[in-house]
N, C-alpha and C positions, 0 to 999 in steps of 0.2 A: 750487876743487876739493872743498871740504868740503860743497858743496850746502847752505849755510846759508840760512835764511829772512831776510827783510829786517830783522827786529828783531835777530836774532843778528849780522848784518853791522854794524848800527848800534852794537851793544854793543862790538864789536871796536874800532871807531874811538874810542868814548868811553873805553875802557880804555887804549888807547895814549896818548891825551891825558892821562888821569889819571896814568898812570905817568910820563909826561914831566914834568908839573908837580911831581910829588912827589920827583923826583930832587934831591939836594943841589946839583948844578950841572947846567947844560944838557948833555944827552946827545944827540948827533946821530943816534944809532941810531934813535930814535923818528921823526925826520924822514925818514930813508931808508925806514923801514917804511911811513910814511904816504904818501910819494911813490909807492911801489909800489901801495898800495891805492887811492889817488886816481886813478891811471892805469888801473886795472882796471875801475872802475865810477864813473860820474859822480854817482851818488847818494851816494857816500862824501864828495864835496866838500860837498854840502848838509848831511850829517851833521856834518862838521867845523864848518861855519858855525854850526849850531845848538848845537854843543858850546861854541864860543867865546862865543856869546850867553848860554848858561846860566852860564858862569863869570863873565861880565861882571856878571851880576846879584848875584853873591855875593863879588866881590873885596873889598868892604869888610869882610867877615868873616874874611879871611885874616890870620893872625897873622904869617906869613912872606911877605915881599914877593918872595922868591926864586921862589915859585910864579908870580907875575905875570910876573916876568922870564923864566922858562922858557917860558911860554905866548906871550909877546910875541916871543921869539926864534924859536920854532917857527913862529908865524904869519908873521913877516916872511920867514923862509927859504922858506916855501911860496909866499909872494907873489913873492919873487925868482926862484924856480924855475918861476913861472907855473902852479902847480898849483891855486891858488885866486885869487880876485879881490877887489877892494875891498869888495864887498857883505858880506864877512866882518865889516866894521866897522859895518854898518847900525844896530846898536842903541846906538851911541855917541850920547849926547844933547848933546854939545858943551858949551856954557856951564853948563848946569844939571846936568851929570853929576858924580859923586863924584870925589875926588882919585885914587883907585886906577884908575878907568877912564881918566882923563886921563893918568895915568902910563903905563898900558898902551898907549894910542894913541900917545903921544909916543915911547915906546921903539920901537914898530914903525916909525913914520915916520922917526925918527932913524937907525935901522939901515938902513932902505930907502934913504934919501937918501945915506947914507954908502957903501953897498955896491952900489948899482945903477949903471946908466948912463943917459944922457939919453934914448936911444931906447926903452929898456925902461920908463922912467918915463912918457914920453909915452903909450905904448901902454897901460900899466896904468890911467892916469887917463882916457884916452879911452874905454876899455871900460866905464867906470863908467856912462856915460849912452848907451851904444851904441843901445839900443832905447827910450830915453826913460823907462826904468823908474825910475831913481834920480836924477832931476833935482833934487828937493828935497834929498836927501842930499848931492849934489854941490855945491849952493849953500851949504849949511851947512858942508861940509868946506872949501870955498874961503874962506869968511869966517873959519873957525877957523884955517886955515893963515896967513892974512894977519895976523890979530890975535893971538890967544892963543899959537899955536904959535911964531910968529916971535919974540915977546917972551920967552916962557919958555925957548926953546932958543937964543937969540942967534944966529940964522942968519947974520948978517953977519960973525960971528967964525969961522965954519966954513971948511973948505978949499974950493977952487974946485969940485971934483967935487960936493961936497954942495950948494953953492949953485946949481950948474948943474941938478942934479936937482930941487931945490926950485923953482927958477925954471921948469923944464919943466913940473912939475905945475901950478903956478899958471897958466902960459900956456895949457895945454890946457884947464883948467877954465874959465878966463875966456873962451876962444874958443868953447867948446861951450855956455856958459850964456848 
């Protein structure tokens, strides 16, 4: 209703994300606000992706890991609500990435596997290579989930729901690759 131009719309998304990560603890208000904005204009989804990618470039400069935690929780909740998709993680470089980015990805995946259900998990991971666009990323993600993620997060010690979601993600990725 404000008749903003594209750049102004992008700045709103960026400011909401910035405010969210600067909070001392995660505040779901920003998630609800973003859900509304992401529903209104699909360009906002891409702006959010770019925003996450920009933060992934500078995570190693953060003095407070709470910022990474807040952004990971926001990102995961948007994934759970099906407002964004896995390409939000496209700039993760897996084995060669820094510890902060690995922590960010692990927080997202841990929360997702813990809070999702098997059908949602299958759908999320199947959409990753729907048009064949992100096959290389999907292959790297599959390898990361099997090797690094499994070892670092001790998946076999998690509850059944978590293991079922983790297994569903692997099954879908293996099937489509």
